[in-house]
C-alpha positions as a Markdown table, in Angstrom:
| # | Residue | x | y | z |
|---|---|---|---|---|
| 1 | Met | -52.2 | 168.1 | 77.1 |
| 2 | Arg | -49.2 | 165.5 | 76.7 |
| 3 | Asp | -47.3 | 167.2 | 74.4 |
| 4 | Thr | -43.5 | 167.3 | 76.2 |
| 5 | Val | -41.1 | 164.4 | 75.7 |
| 6 | Tyr | -38.5 | 164.6 | 78.6 |
| 7 | Phe | -35.0 | 163.2 | 78.2 |
| 8 | Leu | -33.2 | 162.9 | 81.8 |
| 9 | Val | -29.4 | 164.0 | 81.8 |
| 10 | Phe | -26.9 | 163.7 | 84.4 |
| 11 | Asp | -22.7 | 163.7 | 84.5 |
| 12 | Gly | -21.9 | 160.6 | 82.4 |
| 13 | Phe | -25.2 | 160.1 | 80.6 |
| 14 | Ala | -24.7 | 157.9 | 77.4 |
| 15 | Asp | -25.3 | 160.6 | 74.8 |
| 16 | Trp | -26.1 | 158.2 | 71.7 |
| 17 | Gln | -28.3 | 155.7 | 73.1 |
| 18 | Ala | -31.9 | 157.5 | 72.6 |
| 19 | Ala | -30.2 | 159.7 | 69.6 |
| 20 | Leu | -32.5 | 158.1 | 66.7 |
| 21 | Ala | -35.6 | 158.2 | 69.2 |
| 22 | Leu | -35.0 | 161.9 | 69.9 |
| 23 | Cys | -34.8 | 162.4 | 66.1 |
| 24 | Glu | -37.8 | 161.1 | 65.2 |
| 25 | Ile | -39.8 | 162.3 | 68.3 |
| 26 | Arg | -38.6 | 166.2 | 67.0 |
| 27 | Arg | -39.1 | 165.5 | 63.2 |
| 28 | Pro | -43.3 | 165.5 | 63.2 |
| 29 | Gly | -42.9 | 169.0 | 65.3 |
| 30 | Asp | -46.4 | 167.9 | 67.6 |
| 31 | Trp | -43.5 | 167.3 | 70.6 |
| 32 | Gln | -41.3 | 169.3 | 72.3 |
| 33 | Val | -38.1 | 167.6 | 74.1 |
| 34 | Gln | -36.7 | 168.8 | 77.2 |
| 35 | Thr | -33.9 | 168.2 | 79.0 |
| 36 | Val | -34.5 | 167.6 | 82.7 |
| 37 | Gly | -31.4 | 167.3 | 85.7 |
| 38 | Phe | -31.0 | 167.0 | 88.8 |
| 39 | Ser | -30.5 | 170.4 | 88.7 |
| 40 | Arg | -30.3 | 173.0 | 86.2 |
| 41 | Ala | -26.4 | 172.9 | 86.4 |
| 42 | Pro | -24.4 | 171.9 | 83.3 |
| 43 | Val | -23.8 | 168.4 | 82.8 |
| 44 | Thr | -21.3 | 166.5 | 80.6 |
| 45 | Ser | -22.1 | 163.4 | 78.8 |
| 46 | Met | -20.3 | 160.2 | 78.2 |
| 47 | Gly | -19.2 | 161.5 | 74.8 |
| 48 | Gly | -18.3 | 164.9 | 76.2 |
| 49 | Leu | -21.0 | 167.0 | 75.4 |
| 50 | Cys | -21.5 | 169.9 | 77.6 |
| 51 | Val | -25.9 | 170.0 | 78.2 |
| 52 | Gln | -27.5 | 173.2 | 80.5 |
| 53 | Pro | -30.6 | 171.6 | 81.8 |
| 54 | Asp | -33.6 | 172.8 | 80.6 |
| 55 | Leu | -35.1 | 172.2 | 84.2 |
| 56 | Ser | -34.5 | 170.3 | 87.3 |
| 57 | Leu | -36.5 | 167.4 | 88.0 |
| 58 | Ala | -38.4 | 169.1 | 90.7 |
| 59 | Arg | -40.1 | 170.9 | 88.0 |
| 60 | Leu | -41.0 | 168.1 | 86.0 |
| 61 | Asp | -44.6 | 169.1 | 84.9 |
| 62 | Phe | -46.5 | 165.7 | 85.1 |
| 63 | Lys | -49.4 | 166.8 | 83.0 |
| 64 | Arg | -47.7 | 167.5 | 80.0 |
| 65 | Ala | -45.2 | 164.5 | 80.1 |
| 66 | Ala | -45.7 | 162.2 | 77.4 |
| 67 | Leu | -42.9 | 160.4 | 78.0 |
| 68 | Leu | -39.6 | 160.3 | 80.2 |
| 69 | Ile | -36.7 | 158.6 | 78.8 |
| 70 | Val | -33.7 | 157.5 | 81.1 |
| 71 | Pro | -30.6 | 156.7 | 79.2 |
| 72 | Gly | -27.6 | 155.1 | 80.8 |
| 73 | Gly | -24.8 | 155.8 | 83.0 |
| 74 | His | -22.5 | 154.4 | 85.8 |
| 75 | Leu | -24.6 | 156.4 | 88.3 |
| 76 | Trp | -27.3 | 154.1 | 88.6 |
| 77 | Gln | -24.5 | 151.1 | 88.6 |
| 78 | Arg | -23.6 | 152.9 | 91.6 |
| 79 | Gly | -27.0 | 152.9 | 92.8 |
| 80 | Glu | -27.4 | 156.5 | 93.1 |
| 81 | Gly | -29.8 | 158.9 | 91.5 |
| 82 | Asp | -32.2 | 158.7 | 94.1 |
| 83 | Pro | -34.3 | 161.6 | 92.9 |
| 84 | Ala | -34.7 | 160.8 | 89.8 |
| 85 | Val | -36.4 | 157.2 | 90.9 |
| 86 | Ala | -38.8 | 158.8 | 92.8 |
| 87 | Ala | -39.4 | 161.1 | 89.9 |
| 88 | Ile | -40.0 | 158.1 | 87.6 |
| 89 | Arg | -42.5 | 156.4 | 90.0 |
| 90 | Gln | -44.2 | 159.6 | 90.5 |
| 91 | Leu | -44.7 | 160.6 | 86.8 |
| 92 | Tyr | -45.3 | 156.8 | 85.9 |
| 93 | Ala | -48.5 | 156.8 | 88.6 |
| 94 | Ala | -49.5 | 160.2 | 87.1 |
| 95 | Gly | -50.0 | 158.2 | 83.8 |
| 96 | Ala | -47.1 | 158.9 | 81.2 |
| 97 | Pro | -44.9 | 156.4 | 80.5 |
| 98 | Val | -41.2 | 155.6 | 80.8 |
| 99 | Ala | -38.5 | 154.4 | 78.7 |
| 100 | Gly | -34.7 | 152.9 | 79.9 |
| 101 | Ile | -31.8 | 152.0 | 77.7 |
| 102 | Asp | -28.9 | 150.1 | 79.1 |
| 103 | Ser | -27.9 | 150.8 | 82.6 |
| 104 | Gly | -31.1 | 153.3 | 82.9 |
| 105 | Val | -33.7 | 150.2 | 83.1 |
| 106 | Leu | -31.8 | 149.7 | 86.7 |
| 107 | Ala | -33.5 | 153.0 | 87.7 |
| 108 | Leu | -36.9 | 151.9 | 86.5 |
| 109 | Ala | -36.5 | 148.6 | 88.5 |
| 110 | Arg | -35.6 | 150.5 | 91.5 |
| 111 | Ala | -38.8 | 152.6 | 91.0 |
| 112 | Gly | -40.7 | 149.2 | 91.2 |
| 113 | Leu | -42.2 | 149.5 | 87.2 |
| 114 | Leu | -40.6 | 146.1 | 86.5 |
| 115 | Asp | -41.9 | 144.2 | 89.1 |
| 116 | His | -45.3 | 143.3 | 86.8 |
| 117 | Cys | -44.4 | 144.1 | 83.3 |
| 118 | Arg | -42.5 | 142.3 | 80.7 |
| 119 | His | -39.1 | 144.1 | 80.4 |
| 120 | Thr | -35.4 | 143.4 | 79.3 |
| 121 | Gly | -32.1 | 144.6 | 79.7 |
| 122 | Asn | -28.2 | 144.0 | 79.5 |
| 123 | Trp | -28.0 | 140.7 | 80.2 |
| 124 | Asn | -30.0 | 138.3 | 82.4 |
| 125 | Gly | -29.1 | 138.6 | 86.0 |
| 126 | Gln | -28.2 | 142.1 | 86.3 |
| 127 | Ile | -31.0 | 144.0 | 87.6 |
| 128 | Ala | -31.2 | 141.2 | 90.1 |
| 129 | Ala | -27.6 | 141.5 | 91.3 |
| 130 | Gln | -28.0 | 145.2 | 91.3 |
| 131 | Val | -31.5 | 146.2 | 92.6 |
| 132 | Pro | -32.3 | 144.8 | 96.0 |
| 133 | Gly | -36.2 | 144.3 | 96.1 |
| 134 | Tyr | -36.6 | 143.6 | 92.0 |
| 135 | Ala | -39.2 | 141.4 | 92.2 |
| 136 | Gly | -39.7 | 141.4 | 88.1 |
| 137 | Val | -37.3 | 138.1 | 87.6 |
| 138 | Glu | -39.9 | 136.0 | 86.1 |
| 139 | Gln | -41.1 | 139.1 | 83.7 |
| 140 | Tyr | -37.5 | 139.6 | 82.0 |
| 141 | Asp | -37.3 | 138.6 | 78.3 |
| 142 | Ser | -33.9 | 137.7 | 77.4 |
| 143 | Glu | -34.6 | 137.1 | 73.7 |
| 144 | Val | -35.3 | 140.6 | 72.7 |
| 145 | Leu | -33.3 | 143.8 | 72.6 |
| 146 | Ala | -36.2 | 146.3 | 73.5 |
| 147 | Val | -39.9 | 145.8 | 74.6 |
| 148 | Ser | -42.6 | 147.7 | 75.7 |
| 149 | Asp | -45.7 | 146.9 | 78.3 |
| 150 | Gly | -48.1 | 148.3 | 80.7 |
| 151 | Gly | -46.4 | 151.9 | 79.8 |
| 152 | Val | -42.7 | 150.8 | 80.3 |
| 153 | Ile | -39.9 | 150.8 | 77.4 |
| 154 | Ser | -36.6 | 148.6 | 78.5 |
| 155 | Ala | -34.0 | 148.1 | 75.9 |
| 156 | Ser | -30.5 | 146.6 | 76.2 |
| 157 | His | -27.1 | 149.1 | 75.3 |
| 158 | Leu | -27.1 | 147.0 | 72.2 |
| 159 | Gly | -30.9 | 148.1 | 70.9 |
| 160 | Ser | -30.7 | 151.8 | 70.4 |
| 161 | Val | -32.4 | 151.1 | 66.9 |
| 162 | Glu | -35.3 | 149.0 | 69.0 |
| 163 | Phe | -35.3 | 151.1 | 71.9 |
| 164 | Ala | -36.1 | 154.1 | 69.1 |
| 165 | Arg | -38.7 | 151.7 | 67.5 |
| 166 | Glu | -40.6 | 151.1 | 70.9 |
| 167 | Val | -40.3 | 154.9 | 71.2 |
| 168 | Ile | -42.0 | 155.8 | 68.3 |
| 169 | Arg | -44.8 | 153.3 | 68.9 |
| 170 | Thr | -45.4 | 154.4 | 72.3 |
| 171 | Leu | -46.1 | 158.1 | 70.8 |
| 172 | Asp | -47.8 | 156.8 | 68.0 |
| 173 | Leu | -45.6 | 158.1 | 65.0 |
| 174 | Tyr | -46.0 | 157.3 | 61.7 |
| 175 | Ser | -48.5 | 154.7 | 60.5 |
| 176 | Pro | -47.5 | 151.1 | 61.3 |
| 177 | Ser | -46.2 | 150.1 | 57.6 |
| 178 | Asp | -44.6 | 153.4 | 58.0 |
| 179 | Arg | -43.0 | 152.5 | 61.5 |
| 180 | Glu | -41.8 | 149.0 | 59.7 |
| 181 | His | -39.9 | 150.6 | 56.8 |
| 182 | Trp | -38.1 | 153.0 | 59.4 |
| 183 | Tyr | -36.9 | 149.8 | 61.8 |
| 184 | Arg | -35.5 | 147.9 | 58.3 |
| 185 | Leu | -34.0 | 150.9 | 56.9 |
| 186 | Phe | -31.8 | 151.9 | 60.5 |
| 187 | Lys | -31.4 | 148.5 | 61.2 |
| 188 | His | -31.1 | 146.4 | 57.8 |
| 189 | Ala | -29.9 | 149.2 | 55.7 |
| 190 | Gln | -32.9 | 148.6 | 53.6 |
| 191 | Leu | -34.3 | 151.2 | 51.7 |
| 192 | Pro | -38.1 | 152.1 | 52.0 |
| 193 | Pro | -40.1 | 152.2 | 48.7 |
| 194 | Trp | -40.8 | 155.5 | 48.6 |
| 195 | Cys | -36.8 | 155.9 | 48.5 |
| 196 | Val | -35.7 | 152.9 | 45.8 |
| 197 | Gly | -36.5 | 155.2 | 43.0 |
| 198 | Glu | -34.9 | 157.8 | 43.9 |
| 199 | Ala | -31.7 | 155.7 | 44.8 |
| 200 | Met | -32.6 | 154.2 | 41.4 |
| 201 | Ala | -32.5 | 157.8 | 39.8 |
| 202 | Ala | -29.1 | 158.7 | 41.4 |
């Protein structure tokens, strides 16, 4: 039963990038969110939050994984994090989707997941410059801030709302029309129909 969304944490992870996605994942109450680290040792985010991982990479349950979210962080740009890259590859091979935002996309590329699916990132050329062996140049889409294809979600560091929308769609949260209203609310501050009356009454 795939009922768990894993969120990778490590020293210096960008804590804000998946915040909207995580809130929406937890809202219906159907999914549990667990933080996973390279070990169980506490880590400090880029914003200074201390996080105690729920489990280590070695304890990932591939059968329960509904999604793995990989946030950005300087370790990906330094070419570090090989154990996470291996886990990403194994989890995806086991049938779970994966999602990377900002430099977390580099980890997906190093796992070989971007060679045959449409994807995006921070800017055109970044992945090729930092990931030897990357063969997905023709699949790179510079016109979007986030995209989902073949069980892989990728997003620019500027696309937190778009990233959340793709996560919501992948986990089939809400109806298609509600998902669109959600996006318009958080991206353009357009109130959904069910809130307009309340706003006017206030």
